[in-house]
C-alpha positions, 0 to 999 in steps of 0.5 A: 267382295271388292269395291267398285272404283268410284274414281273413274268411269267409261265414256265414248268419243263421238265423231262430230262429223258422222256421229259414230262412237269410235273410241272408249276411254276412262275418265276421272269423275271429278273432271267435269269438263267434256273431253274434245280430241282430234282423232282418226274416224275410220268411217269418215277416213280422216282426222276429225274432232271427237267429243265425249258422250255416254256409251 
């Protein structure tokens, strides 16, 4: 049986305006900083800051 990858895990990107999870990305476990990106939110219908959160 194959080993599970210990190198990365899945996190969600949450809109800072409406609070909805719009994107799921894979992140390296050794990186402790929270990811913050400016992405499009289909609920707000504009580009907003998205921060990392657990799915």
